[in-house]
C-alpha positions as CSV (number, residue, x, y, z in Angstrom):
1,X,-52.0,-6.0,-13.2
2,X,-53.9,-2.5,-11.8
3,X,-51.4,0.6,-11.6
4,X,-52.2,4.0,-10.9
5,X,-49.9,6.2,-13.4
6,X,-49.1,9.9,-14.3
7,X,-49.1,11.4,-17.3
8,X,-46.0,13.9,-16.6
9,X,-46.4,15.7,-19.8
10,X,-50.3,16.7,-19.3
11,X,-50.6,16.0,-15.2
12,X,-53.3,12.9,-16.6
13,X,-53.8,10.8,-13.6
14,X,-55.6,6.9,-14.5
15,X,-55.0,3.2,-13.4
16,X,-54.3,1.7,-15.8
17,X,-53.7,-2.3,-16.8
18,X,-49.6,-2.9,-17.1
19,X,-47.3,-5.9,-17.4
20,X,-46.5,-7.4,-13.7
21,X,-43.0,-6.9,-13.1
22,X,-40.6,-10.4,-12.9
23,X,-38.6,-11.0,-10.0
24,X,-34.9,-10.2,-10.5
25,X,-31.7,-10.7,-8.4
26,X,-31.9,-9.0,-4.7
27,X,-35.6,-8.3,-5.2
28,X,-39.0,-9.5,-3.1
29,X,-41.9,-9.7,-5.3
30,X,-45.1,-8.6,-3.3
31,X,-48.8,-9.0,-4.0
32,X,-49.5,-5.3,-2.5
33,X,-53.5,-5.5,-0.1
34,X,-52.4,-1.8,0.5
35,X,-51.0,1.4,-0.1
36,X,-50.5,5.1,0.8
37,X,-51.0,8.3,0.1
38,X,-48.2,10.8,0.8
39,X,-50.2,13.5,0.4
40,X,-47.6,16.4,1.4
41,X,-44.8,14.2,-1.6
42,X,-47.6,13.1,-3.8
43,X,-48.8,16.4,-4.2
44,X,-46.0,18.2,-5.1
45,X,-45.1,15.5,-7.7
46,X,-49.1,15.9,-9.2
47,X,-49.0,19.4,-9.2
48,X,-45.5,19.4,-10.9
49,X,-47.3,17.0,-13.9
50,X,-49.7,19.2,-14.1
51,X,-48.7,22.2,-15.0
52,X,-46.8,23.9,-17.4
53,X,-43.5,23.7,-19.3
54,X,-43.0,27.3,-17.6
55,X,-44.3,26.0,-14.6
56,X,-42.5,23.1,-14.7
57,X,-39.6,24.6,-14.9
58,X,-40.0,27.0,-12.1
59,X,-41.3,24.0,-10.4
60,X,-38.2,22.7,-10.8
61,X,-35.0,25.0,-11.2
62,X,-32.7,21.7,-10.8
63,X,-34.1,20.4,-13.7
64,X,-33.6,23.6,-16.3
65,X,-30.0,23.5,-15.0
66,X,-29.4,20.2,-16.6
67,X,-31.1,20.5,-19.3
68,X,-28.8,23.6,-19.9
69,X,-26.0,21.7,-19.1
70,X,-26.5,19.3,-21.8
71,X,-27.4,21.8,-24.4
72,X,-23.1,22.8,-23.6
73,X,-22.2,19.2,-24.0
74,X,-24.2,17.9,-26.5
75,X,-25.8,20.7,-28.7
76,X,-29.7,22.0,-29.0
77,X,-31.2,19.3,-31.1
78,X,-29.6,16.5,-28.7
79,X,-31.1,18.4,-25.9
80,X,-34.4,18.5,-27.4
81,X,-34.6,15.0,-28.0
82,X,-34.1,14.0,-24.6
83,X,-36.3,16.6,-22.9
84,X,-39.5,15.9,-25.0
85,X,-38.8,11.3,-24.7
86,X,-38.7,12.3,-21.0
87,X,-41.7,14.6,-21.0
88,X,-43.5,11.7,-23.2
89,X,-43.1,8.8,-20.3
90,X,-45.5,7.9,-17.5
91,X,-44.3,8.4,-14.0
92,X,-45.5,5.5,-10.6
93,X,-46.9,7.0,-7.8
94,X,-46.2,6.2,-4.4
95,X,-43.4,4.6,-2.1
96,X,-45.4,3.4,0.7
97,X,-47.2,-0.5,0.8
98,X,-47.9,-3.3,2.2
99,X,-48.8,-7.2,1.0
100,X,-48.3,-10.4,1.0
101,X,-44.6,-12.2,-1.0
102,X,-45.3,-14.1,-4.1
103,X,-42.0,-15.2,-4.6
104,X,-37.8,-13.8,-3.7
105,X,-34.2,-13.4,-4.7
106,X,-32.9,-12.1,-1.7
107,X,-30.0,-14.3,-1.7
108,X,-30.4,-14.6,1.9
109,X,-33.5,-16.5,2.7
110,X,-34.7,-13.3,4.5
111,X,-37.9,-13.6,2.9
112,X,-40.1,-16.4,1.6
113,X,-43.5,-17.0,-0.5
114,X,-46.4,-16.0,1.9
115,X,-44.8,-13.9,4.5
116,X,-46.5,-10.7,5.2
117,X,-44.5,-7.8,4.3
118,X,-44.3,-4.2,4.2
119,X,-42.3,-2.0,1.3
120,X,-40.8,0.9,0.8
121,X,-39.0,2.9,-2.3
122,X,-40.1,5.5,-5.5
123,X,-40.5,3.5,-8.0
124,X,-40.5,0.6,-6.0
125,X,-43.3,-0.1,-3.6
126,X,-45.9,1.6,-6.4
127,X,-49.2,2.5,-5.9
128,X,-49.6,-1.1,-8.4
129,X,-51.2,-4.5,-7.5
130,X,-48.1,-6.2,-8.0
131,X,-44.3,-4.5,-6.8
132,X,-40.7,-5.9,-7.2
133,X,-38.6,-3.9,-4.3
134,X,-35.3,-4.1,-3.5
135,X,-34.4,-6.4,-0.1
136,X,-33.6,-4.0,2.1
137,X,-36.4,-1.8,1.4
138,X,-38.6,-4.5,2.6
139,X,-39.8,-5.2,6.3
140,X,-41.7,-8.3,7.7
141,X,-44.7,-7.1,9.2
142,X,-45.9,-8.8,13.3
143,X,-48.7,-10.7,13.2
144,X,-51.0,-8.2,15.2
145,X,-50.2,-5.6,12.5
146,X,-52.9,-5.3,9.7
147,X,-51.7,-4.7,6.4
148,X,-53.6,-1.1,6.5
149,X,-51.5,-0.1,9.6
150,X,-48.3,-1.0,7.7
151,X,-48.7,-0.1,4.9
152,X,-48.2,3.7,6.8
153,X,-44.0,1.8,7.5
154,X,-42.7,4.5,4.6
155,X,-43.4,7.4,6.9
156,X,-43.6,6.2,9.5
157,X,-39.8,5.3,9.1
158,X,-39.3,9.2,8.2
159,X,-41.1,10.7,10.8
160,X,-38.5,8.0,13.0
161,X,-35.6,9.3,11.2
162,X,-36.2,12.7,11.8
163,X,-36.9,11.8,15.5
164,X,-33.8,10.3,15.6
165,X,-32.2,13.8,14.7
166,X,-33.4,14.4,17.0
167,X,-32.4,12.7,19.5
168,X,-34.4,13.5,22.3
169,X,-34.1,11.9,26.1
170,X,-37.0,11.5,28.5
171,X,-39.0,14.2,29.4
172,X,-37.7,16.7,27.0
173,X,-39.8,19.1,25.7
174,X,-40.4,18.4,21.6
175,X,-42.5,21.0,19.7
176,X,-42.9,19.5,16.1
177,X,-44.3,21.8,13.4
178,X,-47.0,21.1,10.8
179,X,-49.5,18.1,12.0
180,X,-50.4,16.7,8.6
181,X,-49.9,13.1,8.7
182,X,-46.0,13.2,8.9
183,X,-46.7,15.3,11.7
184,X,-48.9,13.4,13.2
185,X,-46.6,10.4,13.9
186,X,-43.9,12.5,14.3
187,X,-46.0,13.2,17.5
188,X,-46.4,9.7,18.4
189,X,-42.9,8.4,18.0
190,X,-41.6,11.2,20.4
191,X,-44.7,10.8,23.1
192,X,-43.5,6.8,22.9
193,X,-39.9,7.8,23.1
194,X,-41.1,9.9,27.4
195,X,-41.1,13.4,25.8
196,X,-43.0,15.7,26.0
197,X,-44.6,17.1,23.6
198,X,-46.3,20.3,21.7
199,X,-47.8,20.2,17.8
200,X,-48.6,23.8,16.2
201,X,-50.1,24.0,13.0
202,X,-52.3,26.5,11.2
203,X,-54.9,23.7,10.4
204,X,-57.5,23.6,13.9
205,X,-59.1,20.3,12.8
206,X,-54.7,19.0,12.3
207,X,-54.8,20.1,16.1
208,X,-57.3,19.1,17.4
209,X,-56.3,15.6,16.3
210,X,-52.8,16.2,17.7
211,X,-54.3,17.0,20.7
212,X,-56.6,13.7,21.3
213,X,-53.9,11.2,19.9
214,X,-50.2,11.9,21.0
215,X,-49.7,15.8,21.8
216,X,-49.8,17.1,25.4
217,X,-50.8,20.1,24.2
218,X,-51.7,21.5,21.3
219,X,-52.1,25.6,19.6
220,X,-53.2,26.5,15.9
221,X,-50.2,28.8,14.8
222,X,-52.2,31.5,14.2
223,X,-53.3,32.1,17.5
224,X,-52.4,35.4,18.9
225,X,-51.6,33.8,22.5
226,X,-49.3,31.3,21.2
227,X,-45.9,32.8,22.6
228,X,-47.2,33.0,26.2
229,X,-48.5,29.7,25.2
230,X,-45.6,28.1,24.5
231,X,-43.2,29.6,27.1
232,X,-45.6,27.8,29.6
233,X,-45.1,25.3,28.6
234,X,-41.9,24.9,29.2
235,X,-41.6,26.7,32.3
236,X,-40.1,29.8,30.7
237,X,-36.6,27.2,29.1
238,X,-37.8,26.9,25.4
239,X,-38.2,23.9,23.6
240,X,-35.4,21.2,23.8
241,X,-35.5,20.4,20.0
242,X,-38.3,21.3,17.1
243,X,-39.0,18.6,14.8
244,X,-40.6,20.7,11.0
245,X,-42.6,18.7,9.8
246,X,-44.6,20.9,7.2
247,X,-44.1,21.8,4.2
248,X,-43.6,25.4,2.1
249,X,-41.5,27.6,1.1
250,X,-41.5,30.1,3.0
251,X,-39.1,30.4,5.9
252,X,-40.8,31.4,8.8
253,X,-41.4,27.9,10.3
254,X,-37.3,28.2,10.5
255,X,-37.6,31.1,12.5
256,X,-40.4,30.5,14.5
257,X,-38.2,27.4,15.5
258,X,-34.9,29.4,16.7
259,X,-37.3,31.9,18.4
260,X,-39.0,28.9,20.5
261,X,-35.7,26.9,21.4
262,X,-33.7,27.1,24.2
263,X,-29.9,28.0,23.8
264,X,-27.7,25.0,22.2
265,X,-31.7,23.8,21.5
266,X,-32.0,21.8,18.1
267,X,-33.7,23.0,14.6
268,X,-35.2,19.3,12.5
269,X,-36.4,19.6,9.2
270,X,-37.9,17.0,8.4
271,X,-40.3,18.5,5.6
272,X,-39.7,20.8,2.2
273,X,-39.1,24.1,4.1
274,X,-37.7,27.7,2.9
275,X,-34.4,27.9,4.3
276,X,-32.7,31.3,4.5
277,X,-31.4,31.1,7.8
278,X,-31.1,34.3,10.1
279,X,-27.9,34.6,11.8
280,X,-29.1,36.9,14.1
281,X,-31.2,36.9,17.1
282,X,-31.3,33.4,17.5
283,X,-29.0,31.0,16.0
284,X,-25.9,32.8,16.8
285,X,-26.9,33.5,20.3
286,X,-28.7,30.5,21.6
287,X,-25.7,28.9,19.6
288,X,-28.9,26.8,17.6
289,X,-27.8,23.1,15.9
290,X,-30.0,22.7,12.8
291,X,-29.9,19.4,11.0
292,X,-31.0,18.0,7.9
293,X,-33.6,14.2,8.6
294,X,-32.7,12.6,5.3
295,X,-36.1,10.6,4.3
296,X,-36.1,7.2,6.0
297,X,-32.6,6.8,6.8
298,X,-28.8,5.6,6.6
299,X,-29.0,3.6,3.2
300,X,-31.4,6.4,1.1
301,X,-29.6,6.9,-2.4
302,X,-27.0,4.3,-1.8
303,X,-26.9,2.5,-4.3
304,X,-24.6,-0.3,-2.9
305,X,-27.6,-0.4,-0.3
306,X,-31.0,1.1,-2.3
307,X,-30.1,-1.4,-5.5
308,X,-27.1,-3.9,-4.7
309,X,-28.4,-4.3,-1.2
310,X,-25.8,-4.7,0.6
311,X,-26.7,-3.7,4.0
312,X,-24.4,-1.9,6.5
313,X,-23.5,-3.6,9.3
314,X,-25.2,-3.2,12.6
315,X,-23.1,-2.3,15.0
316,X,-21.2,0.9,12.5
317,X,-24.7,1.9,11.6
318,X,-27.4,1.0,14.3
319,X,-30.5,2.3,12.3
320,X,-30.9,2.2,8.5
321,X,-34.1,2.6,6.1
322,X,-34.8,-0.8,6.8
323,X,-34.0,-1.4,10.4
324,X,-36.4,1.5,10.7
325,X,-38.9,0.7,9.3
326,X,-38.6,-2.6,11.7
327,X,-38.6,-0.8,14.3
328,X,-41.9,1.5,13.6
329,X,-43.8,-1.7,13.1
330,X,-42.3,-2.9,15.8
331,X,-44.1,0.0,17.8
332,X,-47.3,-0.5,15.7
333,X,-47.6,-4.2,17.5
334,X,-46.9,-3.6,21.0
335,X,-49.6,-0.8,20.7
336,X,-46.7,2.3,21.3
337,X,-48.4,4.0,17.7
338,X,-52.3,3.8,17.1
339,X,-52.7,4.5,13.1
340,X,-56.2,3.5,13.6
341,X,-57.8,7.7,14.6
342,X,-55.4,8.7,11.2
343,X,-56.9,6.3,8.4
344,X,-59.3,8.7,7.3
345,X,-60.0,7.1,3.7
346,X,-60.0,4.2,1.7
347,X,-60.0,3.7,-1.9
348,X,-60.3,1.0,-4.8
349,X,-57.3,0.8,-7.1
350,X,-60.1,2.1,-10.3
351,X,-60.9,4.8,-7.8
352,X,-57.8,6.0,-7.0
353,X,-57.6,9.1,-9.3
354,X,-61.2,10.5,-6.6
355,X,-58.3,10.2,-4.1
356,X,-55.8,13.0,-5.3
357,X,-58.9,15.2,-6.2
358,X,-59.1,15.4,-2.5
359,X,-55.2,16.1,-1.5
360,X,-55.5,18.4,-5.0
361,X,-58.3,20.6,-3.3
362,X,-60.6,19.6,-6.1
363,X,-63.0,17.8,-3.6
364,X,-62.9,20.0,-1.1
365,X,-62.9,17.1,2.0
366,X,-60.9,16.5,5.2
367,X,-58.2,14.3,5.0
368,X,-55.8,13.0,6.7
369,X,-54.4,9.5,5.7
370,X,-55.6,7.3,2.8
371,X,-55.2,3.8,1.9
372,X,-55.4,2.4,-1.5
373,X,-57.1,-0.9,-1.4
374,X,-56.0,-3.9,-4.1
375,X,-58.3,-6.8,-4.9
376,X,-56.1,-10.5,-4.3
377,X,-55.6,-12.4,-7.3
378,X,-54.5,-15.5,-7.7
379,X,-50.6,-15.7,-8.8
380,X,-51.2,-17.6,-12.2
381,X,-53.9,-14.5,-13.4
382,X,-50.8,-12.3,-13.3
383,X,-49.6,-11.4,-16.1
384,X,-45.7,-10.2,-17.3
385,X,-47.6,-9.5,-20.9
386,X,-50.3,-7.5,-22.4
387,X,-51.7,-7.4,-26.0
388,X,-52.6,-4.2,-27.2
389,X,-53.1,-5.7,-31.2
390,X,-53.1,-8.3,-33.0
391,X,-49.8,-9.7,-34.7
392,X,-49.3,-8.8,-38.5
393,X,-46.4,-11.6,-38.8
394,X,-43.9,-10.0,-41.9
395,X,-40.4,-10.6,-43.0
396,X,-38.9,-8.8,-39.9
397,X,-40.5,-9.8,-36.7
398,X,-39.0,-7.4,-33.5
399,X,-38.5,-8.0,-30.0
400,X,-37.0,-4.7,-28.6
401,X,-35.6,-5.3,-24.7
402,X,-34.8,-1.9,-23.1
403,X,-36.3,0.9,-24.4
404,X,-34.9,3.3,-21.9
405,X,-34.6,7.4,-23.5
406,X,-31.5,6.0,-25.9
407,X,-33.4,3.8,-27.7
408,X,-36.3,6.2,-27.3
409,X,-34.3,9.3,-29.1
410,X,-31.9,7.1,-31.5
411,X,-33.0,3.9,-32.0
412,X,-36.9,2.9,-32.1
413,X,-37.6,6.0,-34.2
414,X,-35.9,4.4,-37.1
415,X,-37.2,0.8,-37.1
416,X,-39.6,1.4,-39.7
417,X,-41.0,0.0,-43.4
418,X,-43.4,-1.8,-45.3
419,X,-41.2,-5.1,-44.0
420,X,-41.3,-4.9,-40.4
421,X,-43.4,-6.0,-37.7
422,X,-43.0,-4.5,-34.2
423,X,-44.0,-7.3,-31.9
424,X,-43.0,-7.2,-28.4
425,X,-41.1,-4.8,-26.1
426,X,-39.7,-5.5,-22.6
427,X,-38.7,-3.2,-19.8
428,X,-38.1,-3.6,-16.4
429,X,-41.3,-1.5,-16.0
430,X,-44.9,-2.5,-17.0
431,X,-45.9,1.5,-17.8
432,X,-43.0,2.8,-19.1
433,X,-43.5,-1.0,-21.3
434,X,-46.7,-0.2,-22.1
435,X,-45.9,3.1,-22.8
436,X,-43.5,2.6,-25.6
437,X,-45.8,-0.2,-26.9
438,X,-48.5,2.4,-27.5
439,X,-46.1,5.3,-28.8
440,X,-43.7,3.3,-31.2
441,X,-46.6,0.1,-31.9
442,X,-45.6,-2.8,-30.8
443,X,-48.4,-5.4,-30.1
444,X,-47.0,-6.7,-27.1
445,X,-45.6,-5.1,-24.1
446,X,-43.7,-7.1,-21.5
447,X,-41.4,-7.3,-18.6
448,X,-40.0,-10.9,-19.3
449,X,-37.3,-11.3,-21.6
450,X,-37.9,-14.9,-22.1
451,X,-41.7,-14.0,-24.1
452,X,-39.1,-12.5,-26.7
453,X,-37.0,-15.2,-26.6
454,X,-39.3,-18.1,-26.3
455,X,-40.8,-16.4,-28.9
456,X,-40.9,-18.5,-32.1
457,X,-42.9,-15.7,-34.5
458,X,-39.7,-13.3,-33.8
459,X,-36.4,-13.7,-35.9
460,X,-35.3,-10.2,-34.6
461,X,-33.9,-9.2,-31.5
462,X,-32.8,-5.9,-30.7
463,X,-30.6,-5.2,-27.0
464,X,-30.5,-1.9,-25.5
465,X,-30.5,-2.9,-21.5
466,X,-27.4,-1.8,-19.6
467,X,-24.1,-3.2,-19.8
468,X,-24.3,-6.1,-17.6
469,X,-26.7,-8.2,-19.6
470,X,-25.8,-7.3,-23.1
471,X,-24.6,-10.6,-23.1
472,X,-26.1,-13.2,-21.5
473,X,-29.2,-11.7,-23.5
474,X,-27.4,-11.8,-26.8
475,X,-26.3,-15.5,-26.6
476,X,-29.9,-16.3,-25.6
477,X,-31.6,-14.8,-28.6
478,X,-28.7,-16.2,-31.2
479,X,-29.6,-20.0,-29.7
480,X,-33.2,-19.1,-29.8
481,X,-32.5,-18.5,-33.4
482,X,-32.9,-15.3,-33.8
483,X,-31.0,-12.5,-35.3
484,X,-29.8,-9.4,-32.5
485,X,-28.5,-5.7,-32.7
486,X,-26.9,-4.9,-29.7
487,X,-25.7,-1.7,-28.0
488,X,-22.6,-1.3,-27.5
489,X,-20.3,-2.8,-25.7
490,X,-21.5,-6.2,-26.6
491,X,-20.9,-7.6,-22.8
492,X,-18.4,-6.5,-20.1
493,X,-17.7,-10.0,-19.2
494,X,-14.5,-12.0,-20.8
495,X,-16.0,-15.5,-19.9
496,X,-19.4,-14.7,-22.0
497,X,-16.9,-12.9,-24.9
498,X,-15.3,-15.9,-25.2
499,X,-18.6,-17.8,-25.8
500,X,-20.2,-15.9,-27.9
501,X,-16.9,-15.9,-29.8
502,X,-17.5,-19.6,-30.1
503,X,-20.9,-20.6,-30.3
504,X,-20.3,-17.8,-33.7
505,X,-18.3,-20.1,-34.8
506,X,-20.0,-22.9,-34.9
507,X,-22.9,-21.4,-36.1
508,X,-21.9,-19.3,-38.7
509,X,-25.2,-18.3,-39.7
510,X,-26.4,-16.8,-36.7
511,X,-26.4,-12.6,-37.6
512,X,-25.0,-10.2,-34.7
513,X,-24.6,-6.4,-35.3
514,X,-23.0,-4.6,-32.0
515,X,-24.0,-1.0,-32.6
516,X,-20.7,0.7,-33.0
517,X,-22.5,4.0,-34.8
518,X,-19.5,6.0,-35.8
519,X,-18.5,4.1,-38.9
520,X,-22.0,4.6,-40.1
521,X,-22.1,8.0,-39.9
522,X,-21.9,10.6,-43.3
523,X,-18.6,12.1,-42.6
524,X,-16.6,8.5,-41.3
525,X,-17.5,6.7,-45.2
526,X,-16.6,9.9,-46.7
527,X,-13.6,9.9,-45.1
528,X,-13.1,5.6,-45.3
529,X,-13.4,6.7,-49.5
530,X,-10.4,9.5,-49.0
531,X,-8.4,7.3,-47.3
532,X,-7.9,4.3,-49.9
533,X,-6.3,6.6,-51.7
534,X,-3.6,7.0,-49.7
535,X,-2.1,3.8,-50.3
536,X,-0.1,4.6,-46.9
537,X,-0.4,3.1,-43.8
538,X,-2.8,6.1,-41.6
539,X,-2.0,7.9,-38.2
540,X,-4.9,9.0,-37.1
541,X,-5.4,10.7,-33.8
542,X,-8.8,11.2,-32.0
543,X,-10.0,13.4,-29.3
544,X,-13.0,13.3,-27.1
545,X,-13.7,15.8,-24.7
546,X,-16.3,13.6,-22.9
547,X,-17.5,15.4,-20.2
548,X,-18.2,14.3,-16.7
549,X,-19.8,11.3,-15.0
550,X,-20.1,10.8,-11.7
551,X,-18.8,7.6,-9.8
552,X,-22.3,6.8,-8.2
553,X,-23.7,6.8,-11.8
554,X,-24.5,2.6,-13.2
555,X,-21.9,3.5,-16.4
556,X,-19.3,3.6,-13.7
557,X,-20.5,0.4,-11.4
558,X,-17.8,-2.2,-12.5
559,X,-20.8,-4.9,-12.3
560,X,-23.5,-2.9,-14.4
561,X,-21.9,-0.5,-17.0
562,X,-18.3,-1.6,-17.2
563,X,-16.8,2.0,-16.6
564,X,-16.3,4.2,-19.7
565,X,-13.7,2.5,-21.7
566,X,-15.7,-0.5,-22.2
567,X,-18.9,1.8,-22.5
568,X,-17.9,4.7,-24.4
569,X,-14.0,4.0,-25.6
570,X,-15.0,1.3,-27.8
571,X,-16.6,3.7,-30.4
572,X,-13.3,5.0,-31.3
573,X,-11.3,2.0,-31.2
574,X,-13.9,0.4,-33.4
575,X,-13.7,3.3,-35.6
576,X,-10.1,2.8,-35.9
577,X,-10.8,-0.7,-37.1
578,X,-13.0,0.5,-39.3
579,X,-10.7,2.9,-40.9
580,X,-7.9,0.5,-41.2
581,X,-9.9,-2.3,-42.3
582,X,-6.5,-3.9,-40.1
583,X,-6.8,-5.3,-37.0
584,X,-4.8,-4.6,-33.9
585,X,-1.7,-5.9,-33.3
586,X,-0.1,-3.7,-29.9
587,X,-1.7,-1.4,-27.6
588,X,-0.7,1.1,-24.8
589,X,-2.3,2.9,-22.2
590,X,-2.1,5.7,-19.4
591,X,-4.3,7.0,-16.9
592,X,-4.0,10.5,-15.1
593,X,-3.0,9.4,-11.3
594,X,-4.5,11.4,-8.7
595,X,-5.4,11.6,-4.9
596,X,-9.1,13.4,-5.2
597,X,-11.6,10.2,-5.0
598,X,-14.3,12.1,-7.0
599,X,-11.9,11.4,-9.9
600,X,-12.2,8.0,-12.3
601,X,-8.5,7.8,-13.3
602,X,-9.7,6.1,-15.8
603,X,-12.0,8.5,-17.5
604,X,-9.1,10.7,-18.5
605,X,-6.7,8.1,-20.6
606,X,-4.0,8.4,-23.8
607,X,-4.3,4.7,-25.7
608,X,-1.8,4.0,-28.5
609,X,-3.3,1.4,-31.1
610,X,-0.3,-0.2,-33.6
611,X,-2.3,-2.0,-36.1
612,X,-1.3,-4.9,-38.9
613,X,-1.1,-2.9,-41.6
614,X,1.4,-0.5,-39.9
615,X,-1.5,2.3,-39.2
616,X,-1.0,3.7,-35.7
617,X,-3.8,5.6,-34.1
618,X,-4.0,7.4,-30.8
619,X,-7.0,8.2,-28.2
620,X,-7.2,11.4,-26.2
621,X,-10.3,10.4,-23.6
622,X,-10.7,13.2,-21.4
623,X,-13.6,13.6,-18.7
624,X,-12.7,17.0,-16.5
625,X,-11.9,18.9,-20.2
626,X,-13.3,22.2,-21.0
627,X,-17.2,22.2,-21.8
628,X,-16.5,24.3,-24.9
629,X,-14.0,22.6,-26.8
630,X,-15.8,20.1,-29.5
631,X,-17.0,16.9,-28.1
632,X,-14.7,14.7,-30.6
633,X,-12.6,15.6,-33.2
634,X,-10.7,13.2,-35.4
């Protein structure tokens, strides 16, 4: 399939053929008809990508802070590898599309093949021929709404959430500052809500569009008569609320909003603006209410909602991301929102980079709503695998599943040799799969693990996915006659572990190696040599200053990552087994107790293990230690 891609290292934009995504749990597979370019958000993304290293740092100080924290935690070399891997990645653009359902695994029968739907979400609803989108970010399109109109749904939901934050009442005077695409839609929503809408912008053309489509009155921000015009509009009382949909680092919009609001009025921040809030004279004396509007609505940035498909109860959270999307589509269907005047350009997917030349100013041309159009392809022609070069079989023919930053930094660079052929790499997204294939020399890139399991040419499989798939993928590979290297843990499911053990007992020729890398380090090997001369049971102590990982990180998810005991402490348990060459016979563990909901108590634990040969070992594993302490001490 075709997808618009940005190389984050040099900022280059191009369209490439990549493997189509595969269908997974809680997802809907959609063939796009149109996608909308969100000029403000995507221009910022493109600008960061095109900036130099110093420019990237200036534009994203939050990422610089992450890098510095990582240096303190893991050291300069490890951090450098991570940063280089991140920079040498490809980025999907876009987050608002419309198309037809190819297949669904939403688990609720909500969507079926052939349904016309609108899709939302960064890294889900991308500028691509086919997308795989989480079910809560998909909304059914009414029959009388076109794909072109439905492609605006995500932007509509963002505008709608801003309006909901303002809580406008019938007859309220509302000023919208910033009449770009988001502002234009906001004005139409307010008009549909029965408000008197006033639009303000520095671009006279946008001012005129808003006056024709939705605003009772408009004015250019630079007009000298602006204060008197606004005062007359509200009969001297001031606006009930001001919604800021502009994007700027300046603090001017916030200060201007406080000037024109009535006492106890509301400022709603939708766009990315400067927020050095002045206490006086207006925010304090007028007791103004400042509210942020978070993207498309409740559910945004919540993994339970956006990744697992768990919706909020209707009676308690009336308007979620998904419900805002559906509501916007219904307003289009009812004729209360007219998007046709806002569609200024439509580009075929092959010409999509030209659209970005417009929004970045390389091509000087007026625009509002820019759509990307996709040609219809027969379902049978949509492929989840792409061949980059002919396969040259060797003694070891590798299939690699899961190529995130860890795999690219620590595993893939070391899989090389004259007797090794890198056959197929599989990742969740087509752009990452193809990028890794080109970077490390794989013959094929894919998004479907079956293309590895069912490939008789592949005899060795590496598994470096999230923890929940380790067990099932390992077993599948073994049953298909492959040698397996799987990153720790081998599984987070007890039944899978038992099934693996049974299979290996019955198939002693099968080979599996778990990535317990500590035992292969030079220092561990030297320690082992020394210990064998003692002739006595060992007394071992590990102190691991692991550092904090938030509760909402996937490794902390019991279903995805299994927690840090299964995911990380296993390294040190294995190392004790290596040093003693003996089995554990008794285990005692105790974690801290805390009523702080942000603390994972199991991340702060002391484990004592007794071994069959009489050795004992203690693991002190803590996530709340001082960063100045070494990460691991034995």
